[in-house]
C-alpha positions as CSV (number, residue, x, y, z in Angstrom):
1,M,5.2,22.1,9.5
2,H,4.9,20.2,6.2
3,D,3.3,22.2,3.3
4,T,0.2,20.1,2.7
5,Q,-1.4,22.4,0.0
6,P,-1.3,20.8,-3.4
7,V,0.7,22.5,-6.1
8,Q,-2.4,22.4,-8.4
9,Q,-5.9,22.1,-7.1
10,A,-7.7,18.9,-8.1
11,I,-10.6,19.2,-10.5
12,A,-13.7,18.9,-8.3
13,N,-15.7,17.0,-10.9
14,T,-13.9,15.8,-14.0
15,A,-15.6,15.4,-17.4
16,F,-15.2,11.7,-17.1
17,E,-17.0,11.6,-13.7
18,S,-19.8,13.8,-14.9
19,D,-20.3,11.9,-18.2
20,L,-20.3,8.5,-16.4
21,A,-22.8,9.7,-13.8
22,Q,-25.2,10.7,-16.5
23,V,-25.0,7.4,-18.4
24,A,-25.1,5.3,-15.3
25,A,-28.3,7.0,-14.2
26,S,-29.8,6.1,-17.6
27,L,-28.6,2.5,-17.3
28,S,-30.0,2.3,-13.8
29,R,-33.5,3.5,-14.9
30,A,-33.6,1.4,-18.0
31,F,-32.6,-1.9,-16.4
32,A,-34.8,-1.3,-13.3
33,R,-37.8,-1.0,-15.5
34,V,-36.9,-4.2,-17.4
35,I,-36.4,-6.1,-14.1
36,E,-39.7,-4.8,-12.6
37,H,-41.5,-5.7,-15.8
38,V,-40.3,-9.3,-16.1
39,S,-40.2,-10.0,-12.4
40,P,-42.7,-7.7,-10.6
41,D,-43.1,-9.9,-7.6
42,S,-39.4,-10.8,-6.8
43,R,-36.0,-9.2,-7.0
44,A,-34.2,-12.5,-6.3
45,V,-31.4,-13.3,-8.7
46,T,-32.6,-16.8,-9.3
47,S,-36.1,-15.6,-10.2
48,L,-34.8,-12.8,-12.5
49,A,-32.5,-15.3,-14.3
50,E,-35.4,-17.7,-15.0
51,R,-37.7,-15.0,-16.3
52,L,-35.0,-13.4,-18.5
53,G,-33.7,-16.7,-19.6
54,V,-30.1,-15.8,-18.7
55,H,-27.3,-17.1,-16.4
56,R,-27.5,-16.2,-12.7
57,K,-24.3,-14.1,-13.0
58,L,-25.8,-12.0,-15.7
59,A,-29.0,-11.5,-13.7
60,W,-26.9,-10.5,-10.7
61,Q,-25.0,-8.0,-12.8
62,L,-28.2,-6.4,-14.1
63,S,-29.6,-6.1,-10.6
64,K,-26.4,-4.4,-9.5
65,I,-26.6,-1.9,-12.4
66,A,-30.3,-1.2,-11.7
67,Y,-30.2,-0.6,-8.0
68,T,-26.8,0.8,-7.1
69,T,-26.5,4.6,-6.6
70,D,-22.7,4.6,-7.3
71,P,-22.0,5.1,-11.1
72,F,-18.6,3.5,-10.8
73,E,-20.1,0.4,-9.0
74,A,-22.6,0.1,-11.9
75,A,-19.9,0.4,-14.5
76,R,-17.7,-2.2,-12.9
77,H,-20.7,-4.7,-13.1
78,M,-21.3,-4.1,-16.8
79,P,-21.5,-7.5,-18.6
80,T,-19.2,-8.3,-21.5
81,P,-20.1,-6.8,-24.8
82,R,-21.0,-10.2,-26.1
83,A,-23.4,-10.9,-23.2
84,L,-25.0,-7.5,-23.6
85,E,-25.5,-8.0,-27.3
86,S,-27.3,-11.3,-26.7
87,L,-29.4,-9.9,-23.8
88,L,-30.5,-6.7,-25.7
89,A,-31.5,-8.8,-28.8
90,D,-33.6,-11.1,-26.5
91,L,-35.3,-8.3,-24.6
92,H,-37.4,-7.4,-27.6
93,T,-39.2,-10.7,-27.1
94,R,-39.8,-10.2,-23.4
95,V,-40.6,-6.5,-22.8
96,P,-42.3,-3.7,-24.6
97,A,-40.4,-2.3,-27.6
98,G,-39.9,1.1,-26.0
99,M,-38.5,-0.5,-22.8
100,A,-36.1,-2.6,-24.9
101,S,-35.0,0.4,-27.0
102,A,-34.3,2.5,-23.8
103,A,-32.1,-0.2,-22.5
104,S,-30.2,-0.4,-25.8
105,E,-29.8,3.3,-26.0
106,A,-28.5,3.5,-22.4
107,V,-25.9,0.8,-23.2
108,A,-24.9,2.6,-26.4
109,R,-24.4,5.9,-24.5
110,F,-22.3,4.1,-21.9
111,E,-20.0,2.6,-24.5
112,A,-19.8,6.0,-26.2
113,V,-18.7,7.7,-23.0
114,L,-16.0,5.1,-22.3
115,T,-14.8,5.3,-25.9
116,T,-14.5,9.1,-25.6
117,H,-12.4,8.9,-22.5
118,A,-10.3,5.8,-23.1
119,D,-8.5,4.3,-26.1
120,T,-8.3,0.7,-24.9
121,R,-10.2,-1.7,-22.7
122,V,-7.3,-1.7,-20.3
123,E,-7.4,2.1,-20.0
124,R,-11.1,1.9,-19.5
125,E,-10.7,-0.5,-16.6
126,M,-8.0,1.6,-15.2
127,L,-10.2,4.7,-15.2
128,L,-13.1,3.0,-13.6
129,D,-11.0,1.3,-10.9
130,S,-9.0,4.5,-10.2
131,F,-12.1,6.7,-9.7
132,A,-14.1,4.3,-7.7
133,P,-15.0,6.0,-4.3
134,A,-14.5,2.7,-2.4
135,R,-11.2,1.3,-3.4
136,D,-11.1,-2.5,-3.5
137,P,-7.8,-4.0,-2.0
138,E,-7.9,-7.0,-4.4
139,T,-8.3,-4.8,-7.4
140,D,-5.5,-2.5,-6.3
141,A,-3.2,-5.4,-5.7
142,R,-4.0,-6.9,-9.2
143,W,-2.8,-3.7,-10.9
144,R,0.3,-3.4,-8.7
145,Q,1.1,-7.0,-9.4
146,Q,1.6,-6.1,-13.1
147,A,4.0,-3.4,-12.0
148,F,5.9,-5.9,-9.8
149,V,6.4,-8.2,-12.7
150,G,7.6,-5.4,-15.0
151,N,9.9,-3.9,-12.3
152,S,11.4,-7.3,-11.5
153,Y,12.4,-7.6,-15.1
154,T,13.5,-4.0,-15.6
155,W,15.6,-3.7,-12.5
156,G,16.8,-7.3,-12.5
157,A,15.8,-8.2,-9.0
158,H,12.9,-8.9,-6.7
159,C,12.1,-10.3,-3.3
160,R,9.3,-12.3,-1.7
161,L,9.0,-10.1,1.4
162,L,10.1,-6.6,2.2
163,L,10.3,-6.4,6.0
164,A,10.3,-3.4,8.2
165,L,10.0,-3.4,12.0
166,C,10.3,-0.3,14.1
167,I,10.3,0.0,17.9
168,L,9.9,3.4,19.5
169,T,11.1,3.4,23.1
170,P,11.7,6.2,25.6
171,S,15.2,7.4,25.9
172,D,17.1,6.2,28.9
173,D,19.4,9.2,29.1
174,R,17.5,12.2,27.8
175,D,14.1,13.5,29.0
176,L,11.2,13.6,26.4
177,Y,13.3,12.0,23.7
178,F,13.0,8.5,22.2
179,H,15.2,5.9,20.6
180,A,14.1,4.0,17.4
181,V,15.0,0.4,16.8
182,Q,15.1,-0.1,13.0
183,V,14.8,-3.7,11.7
184,R,14.9,-4.1,7.9
185,G,14.7,-7.3,5.9
186,L,14.8,-8.6,2.3
187,I,13.4,-12.1,2.4
188,G,13.8,-14.3,-0.7
189,F,15.8,-11.8,-2.7
190,R,16.8,-12.9,-6.2
191,Q,18.7,-11.3,-9.1
192,T,17.3,-12.1,-12.5
193,R,20.4,-10.8,-14.5
194,R,24.1,-10.2,-14.1
195,A,25.8,-7.0,-12.9
196,V,23.0,-5.9,-10.6
197,R,24.0,-3.3,-8.0
198,W,21.4,-3.3,-5.2
199,L,21.0,-1.0,-2.2
200,V,19.2,-3.1,0.5
201,N,18.9,-0.3,3.1
202,Q,18.6,3.4,3.1
203,A,18.3,5.3,6.3
204,V,17.8,9.0,7.0
205,V,16.3,11.3,9.6
206,A,14.7,14.6,8.5
207,D,12.5,17.3,10.0
208,D,9.3,18.8,8.6
209,A,11.3,20.8,6.0
210,S,13.1,17.7,4.9
211,R,16.3,18.9,6.5
212,I,18.5,15.9,7.3
213,T,19.6,15.3,10.9
214,R,23.2,14.4,11.0
215,D,25.5,13.0,13.7
216,L,22.9,10.6,15.1
217,E,24.3,7.8,17.2
218,R,23.5,4.4,15.5
219,T,24.3,1.3,17.4
220,P,24.0,-2.2,15.9
221,L,21.8,-4.6,17.8
222,D,24.5,-7.2,17.3
223,P,27.8,-5.4,17.5
224,E,29.9,-8.5,16.8
225,A,28.0,-9.3,13.6
226,A,28.4,-5.7,12.5
227,D,32.1,-5.7,13.1
228,A,32.4,-8.9,11.0
229,N,30.4,-7.4,8.1
230,Q,32.0,-4.0,7.5
231,G,29.6,-2.2,9.9
232,V,26.4,-3.5,8.4
233,P,24.2,-4.3,11.4
234,L,23.2,-7.9,10.5
235,L,21.2,-10.3,12.6
236,P,22.9,-13.4,11.3
237,E,20.4,-15.9,12.8
238,F,17.7,-14.5,10.6
239,C,19.8,-14.2,7.5
240,S,20.8,-16.7,4.8
241,D,23.5,-19.1,5.9
242,P,26.1,-17.9,5.3
243,P,24.9,-14.2,5.6
244,P,25.1,-12.4,2.3
245,P,28.2,-10.1,2.0
246,L,27.4,-6.3,2.1
247,I,29.0,-2.9,1.9
248,R,27.9,0.1,4.0
249,S,28.6,3.7,2.9
250,T,27.4,7.2,3.7
251,A,26.4,9.4,0.8
252,P,27.3,13.2,0.8
253,D,23.6,14.0,1.7
254,G,23.8,12.0,4.9
255,M,21.9,9.0,3.6
256,V,23.3,5.7,4.9
257,H,23.5,2.9,2.3
258,D,23.8,-0.8,2.7
259,E,24.5,-2.6,-0.5
260,F,24.5,-6.3,-1.6
261,V,27.6,-7.7,-3.3
262,E,26.6,-9.3,-6.6
263,A,25.5,-12.9,-6.5
264,E,24.4,-15.7,-8.9
265,P,21.2,-14.8,-10.7
266,G,18.0,-16.9,-10.1
267,R,17.2,-19.4,-7.5
268,K,20.8,-20.4,-6.8
269,G,21.6,-16.9,-5.7
270,E,18.6,-16.4,-3.5
271,R,19.4,-14.5,-0.2
272,S,17.6,-13.3,2.9
273,L,18.9,-10.4,4.9
274,V,17.8,-8.9,8.2
275,T,19.5,-5.9,9.8
276,A,18.8,-4.2,13.1
277,E,20.2,-1.0,14.7
278,I,19.2,1.5,17.4
279,V,19.1,5.2,16.5
280,R,19.6,6.8,19.9
281,N,17.7,10.0,20.9
282,L,16.2,10.2,17.4
283,A,14.0,13.2,18.2
284,P,11.8,14.7,21.0
285,T,8.5,13.0,21.7
286,H,6.8,16.4,21.5
287,A,6.3,19.1,18.9
288,T,9.1,21.6,18.2
289,P,9.1,24.8,16.0
290,N,10.7,22.7,13.1
291,D,8.8,19.5,13.6
292,R,5.1,19.2,14.5
293,V,4.3,15.9,12.6
294,A,6.0,12.6,13.2
295,H,6.6,10.2,10.3
296,F,7.8,6.7,10.7
297,G,8.2,4.6,7.6
298,T,10.1,2.5,5.2
299,A,11.3,3.1,1.7
300,V,10.2,0.8,-1.1
301,R,13.0,0.4,-3.6
302,T,12.9,-3.3,-4.3
303,P,10.1,-5.0,-6.3
304,A,8.4,-7.1,-3.6
305,E,5.5,-9.5,-3.4
306,V,4.6,-8.1,0.0
307,L,5.5,-5.3,2.3
308,H,5.2,-6.1,6.0
309,F,5.7,-3.0,8.2
310,D,5.2,-3.2,12.0
311,L,5.5,-0.2,14.4
312,F,5.8,-1.0,18.1
313,V,5.2,2.2,20.2
314,H,5.7,2.4,23.9
315,A,2.3,3.1,25.5
316,G,1.9,6.8,26.0
317,L,5.2,7.8,24.4
318,F,3.5,10.4,22.2
319,G,0.3,10.9,24.2
320,D,-3.2,10.4,22.7
321,V,-2.6,10.7,19.0
322,R,-4.4,9.5,15.8
323,R,-2.2,7.6,13.4
324,E,-2.8,7.5,9.7
325,L,-1.2,5.7,6.8
326,R,0.4,7.7,3.9
327,V,2.2,6.4,0.9
328,F,4.4,9.1,-0.7
329,S,5.7,9.0,-4.2
330,D,9.5,9.6,-4.3
331,V,9.6,10.4,-8.0
332,A,9.7,14.2,-7.5
333,N,11.4,14.2,-4.1
334,P,13.2,11.4,-2.4
335,M,12.0,12.7,1.0
336,A,8.4,13.6,0.2
337,F,6.1,14.5,3.0
338,A,3.4,16.7,1.3
339,D,-0.1,15.5,0.6
340,H,0.2,16.3,-3.1
341,D,2.9,13.6,-3.3
342,A,0.7,11.0,-1.7
343,I,-0.5,7.9,-3.6
344,D,-4.0,6.6,-2.7
345,I,-3.8,2.8,-2.2
346,A,-6.3,0.5,-0.6
347,A,-4.4,-0.3,2.6
348,E,-4.8,0.8,6.2
349,I,-3.2,0.6,9.6
350,E,-4.2,-2.4,11.7
351,R,-3.9,-2.1,15.5
352,L,-3.0,-5.5,17.0
353,G,-3.1,-4.7,20.7
354,T,-0.1,-4.8,22.9
355,G,2.8,-7.2,23.0
356,L,3.6,-10.1,20.8
357,T,0.3,-12.0,21.0
358,Y,-0.7,-11.2,17.4
359,A,2.7,-10.5,16.1
360,H,2.9,-13.7,14.0
361,T,2.2,-13.5,10.3
362,P,1.9,-16.1,7.5
363,D,4.3,-14.0,5.3
364,L,7.2,-14.9,7.5
365,P,6.8,-18.0,9.8
366,A,9.6,-17.1,12.2
367,Y,8.6,-13.4,12.5
368,D,7.3,-13.5,16.1
369,Q,10.6,-15.1,17.1
370,L,12.4,-12.3,15.4
371,A,10.4,-9.7,17.2
372,E,10.8,-11.5,20.5
373,S,14.6,-11.7,19.9
374,V,14.8,-7.9,19.3
375,F,12.9,-7.1,22.5
376,T,15.1,-9.5,24.5
377,R,18.3,-7.8,23.2
378,L,16.8,-4.4,24.1
379,N,15.8,-5.7,27.6
380,R,12.4,-4.3,27.0
381,D,9.0,-5.8,27.9
382,P,6.9,-6.1,24.7
383,G,3.8,-6.0,26.8
384,E,4.4,-2.3,27.3
385,Y,4.3,-1.6,23.5
386,E,1.3,-1.1,21.1
387,L,1.6,-2.8,17.8
388,Y,0.5,-1.2,14.6
389,R,0.8,-3.1,11.3
390,V,0.7,-2.2,7.6
391,R,0.6,-4.9,5.0
392,V,0.7,-4.0,1.3
393,P,0.8,-6.7,-1.5
394,Y,3.0,-5.6,-4.4
395,P,3.9,-2.2,-2.8
396,P,4.5,0.5,-5.4
397,M,8.0,1.8,-6.0
398,P,9.7,4.2,-5.6
399,T,7.6,5.2,-2.6
400,T,7.9,5.6,1.2
401,V,5.2,4.0,3.3
402,M,4.6,6.2,6.4
403,V,2.7,6.0,9.6
404,R,2.3,9.6,10.7
405,H,0.7,11.6,13.5
406,E,0.7,15.0,15.0
407,L,3.1,15.8,17.8
408,L,1.6,17.3,20.9
409,D,3.1,20.2,22.8
410,P,5.2,19.2,25.8
411,E,2.6,20.4,28.3
412,D,0.0,18.1,26.7
413,L,2.0,14.9,27.2
């Protein structure tokens, strides 16, 4: 099994969390007393704004600070320093002096805590957003978008959509085994400088101990297209026209690499690539001594605006299991499976029922046609497959986005 014990135990309550909790409590008490003094008969934002003589947004922020029990929620709703300065100066004309002073002191303590733990306003925001108990998907995406822009420049390439589609289907020639159909795509790929070498696909199979499984049978979904493209398993009808030239190679560690041939930088060299192959008898559908957890995922090695990852699983293939999303950092290990390598992002698995009814997506208008084409080539009924989807705007890199679940013992299937 994977070693899921962290290398170093996380600090239960960091100094930052403890300090912020104390000042947030002071802020909450101070502003609650102000609100209840100036507007004793109503907590409505409009009423509070009128009685304090402030804009509705500021009144709403004060209400959030006063009545939330989450210190990070309170901190995220703090008004700008300029708005706070004006408000605190005006409070002395609207509430008793002691009440106004308590509010000023609470704000000063809050600012002192953040100054103690962060050198810049950006770092302050990063700490508050990172420690928030309820991660906000839009906030997460905003931070990752900055990384996307920087990575696009640094690496000299990016794409609009990073596509992964995996179909897990029962083996037709080996009991209690399964085949995996792997569809990968780079949609709207562009270079932003010359001499960019770019791996567009990396594929590997490993057990719980990260031991690579060799000698697997890989069959292109379109053999003729693969023969015409040096073994790269293209689906030409879903690629740029003409399909972008590629090179396939196998590294000494067993990793299979598909690589773009260099093209014109910018819009004129934009390409889209979709590949599809079947890995036959990938693994047993049940637990074994060396493998008790199943991981199905896709590596993120290209700066992308969106990652779209679909997993179609034949109903009952693995029994009644609970699937979870894990995003593993590949900085320390290119095949990371341990929880201490996981990155916490605001994303989750979406179960979209069976078949292709909800397979369409605005990220790729022809996507449902692609999925239907793959099932047709496989001679499989998509209605027998459950669809699980993961969508991540500006996926972090280098990572591997995984859907994982425990494997049951054979007698429990």
